[in-house]
N, C-alpha and C positions, 0 to 999 in steps of 0.2 A: 468395557468401552469399545474395544476393538470389534467384538462380535456385533455390538449395536451399530457401529459404523458400517460394517459389511452389510448388515440387514437393511439399513437405510439406503445404501447405494442401490440395492435391488428394488426397494419400495419406490424410489424416486426415478427409476430409469426412464419413465415416459415424460418427465417434467419438461425436458427441453425439446420434446417432439422430434427426436432424431437428429437435431442439429449437431454438426461435427464439433468435437471438443478440440480446441487449439492449445489449451494450456491446462496443466494440473498444478495446483499450488497447495502444499501442506503447510499451513500457517496457523497462528494462534496457539496459545499454550506453549508447549515445548515438544514439537513433533520429532526432534532429534533424540527423544527418549525411545522412539520406536526402533526395534531391531530391523536388520535388513530383511529377515523373513517376514516380519509383520508388514513392512512396506510392500513387499512382493505380494502378500495376500490381498492387500487393499488394491494394489495396481491390477492384479489379475481380475478382481471383481469389477473394477472400472472398465477394463478392456472387454470383459464379457457382456457388459450391459449398456455400453455407450459407444458412439461412433468416434473412434480415435484415429481414423485414417489421416487426418490433417494435424496431428499433434506436433507442435513446434517447440514446446518448452515444458519442463517438469522441474519445479522448484521445491526445495525443502528448506524451511526455516530451521536454523540451528543455533544453539548457544555455543560460544567459543570453547567452553570447558567440556563440551561433548565431542568435539572434533579432534580426537586423537588418531594416530596413524592406523590403528587396528580398526576403528569404526569406519574411517574413510575408505579403507580397503574393502570392507563389506558393502559400503554404499555403492561402490563402483560396480557391484554385481546386480544392482537394481536399475530401474529405468530413470532414476533421478539424473538430470543433466545440468542443474543449476542450484547453487547454494546461496541462501540469504543468511548472512552471519550477523548476529546481534552484537556488534562490537560496542556501539554507543560512544566510546571515547578511547583514545590511546594515552590517557592520563590517569594515573592511579587515584588521584584526588577525586576526579569526577565519578569514577566507578564506585568508590566508597560512598560518596554522597548519594548516588542512585541505588545503593545497596545491591549492586550486581554481584553475581556469584563468581565471575571470572576476574582475573587480573590482567595487567597490560601484557605480560609475557605470554599468557594464554591467547590473548587477542592476536598478537603477531604470529604465534606458532600455528594457530588454527588456520589462518589464511595461507601461510607458506605450506603447511601440510596438505591442505586441500588442493593447492596448485600442484604440488608434487604428486598427489594421487590422481591428477588428470582433470580436476574441476577448475577449468580456466574461466568459465562463465560464472562469475561471482558478483554478489552485491553485498554491501554492508550498510548498517544504519549508523548515523552519527547524530549526536544531540548537542545543540548549542544553547546558550542562555543559562548554563549551569552556574550557580553562585561560585565565585572564585575563578571562573574560566576567563582569563584576560583575552583581549583580541589577539595578542601574540600566541597565546596557547591555542586558540581556535585555528589560527593559521598553521600552527604546527600539526594539529590534527588533520587538516586538509592536505598538508604536504605528505602525510603518510599514504595517501591514496595513490599518488604517482610512484612513490618509493616502492610500494607493494604491488604495483601494476593491477589495480582493481578497476574493472571496466565500467562499473555501475555503482552508484550509491544513492541512498536516501538520507535527507537531513531534516530534522525536526526540532522546533523549539521545545525546550523542556516545559511540560505542563504537569501540574499537580492535581491528580484525580481525588475527588472527595472520598474520604474513608480509607485512603492508603496509608501505609506506614510513614511515608514522607509527609503527607498531609498532617498527620498527628504530630510528627516531630516539629514541623514548622509552627503549628498552633501552640505547642508547648515551649517554643523558643529554643528547641534543641537542634534546629537546622535553620539555615539562612533562607529566607523566602526568595522567590524568583523575581528578577528585575526585568520588566517588559521592555524598557529602553535598551538594556544590554542585549536582550534577544534580538530586537529589531536591528541594532547596529551590527550584530554578528551575521544576521541574514543578509545585510547589505554587503558585508565582506565576502560572504559566500557567493553572492551573485557576481561580484567583481572578479573573484579569484578563479571560480570554476572554468570559465571559458579560456583563461590563460593557461590552465592545465589541460585543455583539450576536451573538456566535457560540455555537452549540450545541456542547457537547462530546459528540458522538454516538458516538465510539469512542475508546479510550485515547489514540491518537495523532492523531486527526482532528477538525477543527473546521470548522463551516460556518454561514453565515447561513441563516436559515430558508428552506427550499425549495431549497437549493443543495448538499444532500448528494451525494456522489459515488455514482452508480448502480453503477459497477463495484465499488467497495469494499463497498458495502452488500450487493450480491448475493453477494460472496464470504463475508461473515459470515453470510449467510442459508443458505449451503450450496448455492447454485445451481451446477449443473455448468458447467464452462468448459474451453476447450481452449487450450493454450499451444504456440506455434510457435517453433522455433529452438533453439540449443544451451542446455542446462540448463533449458529451459522445462518447467513442470509443468502437468499436465492432471488433471481430475477429472470423471468422467461419472456420478457418483452411486453407482457400485459399486466403482471402483478409482481409485487415484492412479497417475499415470505421469509419469516425468521423463526427458527426453532426455539423452544424453551431453553432457558439458560442453565437450569439445574441439572447437574450431571446425573444424579441418582434417579430423578424422575425421567430424564431422557432415556436412560438405559432400561428402566423398568417398563416404561410405556412400549418400547420397541420389543424387548425380549420376552416380556410376560404377557402384554396385552396386544401385541402386534399392531400398535398404532403409533403414529407420529404426531406429537403435540407441537403446534405452531400457530402463529398469527399471520395474517396476510392483509395486504392492501392492494386493491385494484386501482391502477393509476388512471386518472382522467387525461384527456388530451392535453390540457394546459399543464398538468403535472409532468407529463413527458417532456414538454417544451422546457419547463423550468429546470428539470434535471439536465437537459442538454446544455442549457445556458450555464449552469453551475459547473458541470464537468468540463465543458469545452473551454471555458475561460481560464481554467487552471492549466491548460496546455499551451505549448508554443504555437500550435496550429490555430487556436482561437475559435470563435463562434462564427460559423459560415452562414452569412445572411441569405445566400441562395438556397441553402439547405432549409433554413427556417421558412422561406417563402414557399418552397416546393412541398414541404411536409406539413406545414401548419397554416399557410396562406398569407396573403399580403397584409391583412389587418394585424396579425400577430407580429409579422416582420416590422411593421410600422411602429408597434409598441416597443420592440427591442431597440430599434434605431433611436427613437425618441428618448428612451431611458438611458441611452449611452452618451448623450450630448454632455451632460454634467461632467462625466468622467473623462471625456475627450478634452474638455476645456482645462481640466486639472492635469492633463498629460498622463493620466493613469491608464487610458485606453487609446489605441490608435486603430484606424481602419487601413488594412493593407490587402489589396486584391480581393475586396469584398468580404474580408474577415475582420472581426473585432478581436484585437489581441491586447492583453494586459501588458503594460510596460513594466520595467523593473521597479519604478516608483509605485506603480499600481499593485504590484505583487504583495506589498506590505498591507494592502487593504482588499485582497482578493475576495474574501468572504462577504465583506460589505458590498463590494461592487456587484457580485452575483445576486445577493439578496435584494438589492434595490433595483435590479434589472429584471426580476421575475415578472412575467406577464400576468395580467388579470384575465380571467375567463371572459370570452366574448359570447354573449347569449345568441 
């Protein structure tokens, strides 16, 4: 797999047409299984084939049980500057329900050990809506953020993917199903509590202390082109979206034996570009800029966007502020619906 990743990095070096790389993100799967030397090999290949003069952030996703003192010490010898730690919860009951490999002690230890090793730019994931997670329990999880001095976090409602072990357990009545009303209530607690702790709610699922927004995430919502390497990885060069085959064995065989990269792609139309902008911008605290829509897509498309927003303004789910449409806290519970119903129709 490592050799295939290195080969794909070289094969794809012209995909971004020389655009500078601002962020590197090792995510998906379990990248903390990589040794420091393996990370260095990948980094060296990136640096040799891409423009990294403007690099601002290098994130590695890590499981708490991988972050011991010895591994963190070796990580400091790499170019990694930021860690994303998959904590999920500071309650043992939740971790057992989600079948996580780590325990609460490892969650706490991994964060403190990372900080002691010099990784102060940290983000963690938290899950709400877990069966048995009371509102008081959820507030306890949130309180751990300030206690541990974590500058950034992402929070997601528990979702059950088809075919997973949790899905099978729920269907066999061996696990409690997810309660949508509980998740919605805990999202409201999150929105109320986060600003009191000093965090900006800068995207539906993301929160940061001032000045600690994730550059990688923010660039994605701004529509900045990016390249994804590896099985299932997605790329976007401003004109098309591309996604690699998901099968690990076929991915490595095609690259290492056949010297080919198997992928599918979709060339975006003008209105698809606009609808992606609507979808991503409405997820952020900066909102959908109507002047940008007028300048890049024209007055007719801007008129469509404005007209489709009226229903949600009346519901107080959207407000217009300084020429930008911004989703309110009440509207954030329906963000996907709002974006979907505001998608523009193609003008012939």
